[in-house]
N, C-alpha and C positions, 0 to 999 in steps of 0.2 A: 567870871566864868572860868572853869578849869577843863582842860582836856587831859584825860588820864589813860595811860596804856592799860588795857583790860587785864592782860595776863599778869602783870606785876605791880599795878597801881602806881607806876612811875609817872610823875607829873611832866607832861610834854609841853604844856602851854597854859598860861594863866593871865587873865586880864580882867579888869573891872570896867563895866560900861554903865553909864548913867545917861539915859535918854528919855525923852517924852514918849508916852505910849504910842502916839500918832506916828512916830518914826520907826516903829518896830520892824517893818518890812525892810527899811534901809539898814537897820542894825543887824538883821539876820545876814544880809549880804556882806556887811563889813566884817562880821565875825567869821564867815566862811572864807573871805579873802585873807584875813589875818592867820587863821588856822592853816590854810594852804601854804601861805608864805613861811610859817614856822616849820611845817612838816617838810618843806623843801630843804631846809637846813638841818633837820633832825637826823640822828642816826637811827635808821629804820631797823637795824639789827639783823641777825643772821636768818631770821624766820621769813624775811620778805625779799624774795629774789627781785632783781631789777626788772622793771616793766619793759616789754618789747617796745620798740620805737613806735609802732602803730598805736599801742595803748597809751604811751606817753603823749603822743600827738592828740589823741582823742581826749585825754584828760585835760590837756591844755585848751582844746576847743571847748570842752565842757565848762571849765572854770571861766574862760573868757565869755562864753554865752551867758553864764549866770551873772557875771558882772554887767554885761550889756543889758540884760533883762531888768536889772535894777536901775538903769538910767531912766530919765523921763521918756515916756512913750512918744515916739515919733515914727514916721514911716521908715526912717533910716535905722533906728534902733530895732524895730521889729524885724526888718529885713536882715540885719546883721545877726541878731539872735537866732533867727531861722537858719541862716547859713551855717553858723557855728554849731548849733545843735545837730544839724544834718551831717556835718563833718564828724562829730563825735559818734554818730551811728556806725561808723566804719569799724569800731572796735566792739566785739561782743561783750567785753568786760564793762563797757560804758553804755551799752545800748538801753538799758532800763532807764537810767537817768536822762539820757538823751531823748528818749521817747517821751518821758514825763515832761521835760522842758519844752520839747517841740509841740506837745499837746497844749501846753499853756500858751505858747505863741499863737497857735491856731485859734484858741478860744479868745485871746486878746484881740486878734485880728477880726474875728467875727463880731465882737462886741464893741470895738472901738470906733469904727467908722464905716463909711460907704464901701471901703475895700473888702469888708468881710462878707461872707456868704454862707449859705447852707452847707456848701462844700467844706468850709473851715470847721463848722460844728461837727460835721461827719468825720473829718480827719482827726479832730480833737478826740472824739468818742473812740475811734479806732485805736489811736495811739495810747490813750490812757488805759484802755482795756488790755492792749498788748503789754504795756508796762506792768500792770497789776497781775496779769497772768504769769509773768516771770517773777514778780516780787510783790505779793499781796500786801506787804507792809510798807511799801514805798509811800512815804508821807507826801511828797510832792504830787505824785499821781493821784493819791486820795484827795488831796486838797483841790487839785484841778477837776477831778470828778465832781466834787462838791460844788465848785463854782459852775461847772457845766450844767449840773442838775438844777441848781438855783436859777441859772439863766434861762433854762427851758421850762421853768415852772414846776419842777418836781421837788418840792421843798422837803418832803420827808426823806427822800433819797439823798438830797443834798446834806441834810442834817446827819444822816448815818455816815456818809463819807467823811464829813468834817470830824465827827466824833472818832471815827477810826483813825484818821490822821493824827489827831491829838493823842489818842491812846498809844500809838506806835512811837510817837516822838517822846512821850513821857517814859517809855520803857527802853529807850535806846541806851545801852550800857556805856558806850564809848563817850557819851556826853553827860553822864551822870555827875552832878556837882560833887566834889569831894569836900567833906565838911572841914572847916578850919579848926585846927588844933585842939 
């Protein structure tokens, strides 16, 4: 997989991953963590002003929440992911991703145990729609919407949301693989 700067096709990061299909969810989180680590040490260039401290803290919370969300599901990991996504909401620049992540946590809570409630489904629905109103192409929000619709028996709507998520992921230029030589 390659990460290429869109404006000049500079190769920022490259790594090869070979995993079983069943571990694809874990692979996604591993790739995100490695890209974030690489970008931390990359020269972002003159076009990217430094982030305000609030945005940097929100980004840190968001990255940590994503990592926690990838851990085995326990009451503790759900609570920690919820806490970190909520912290990330403090930054308007990170609000869409934080809302999409928090929506996924509410859905997981509703579906995973006796802790869940109709309130969690309602919160999931509200957050996912707020995220999509701000960014209709947000793949995580679309994926969560698909899972929510599937869980509530609205299979056609679920399929539409999943197809939209896949379409936007496929069209994301920053992660378009660069052909080898």
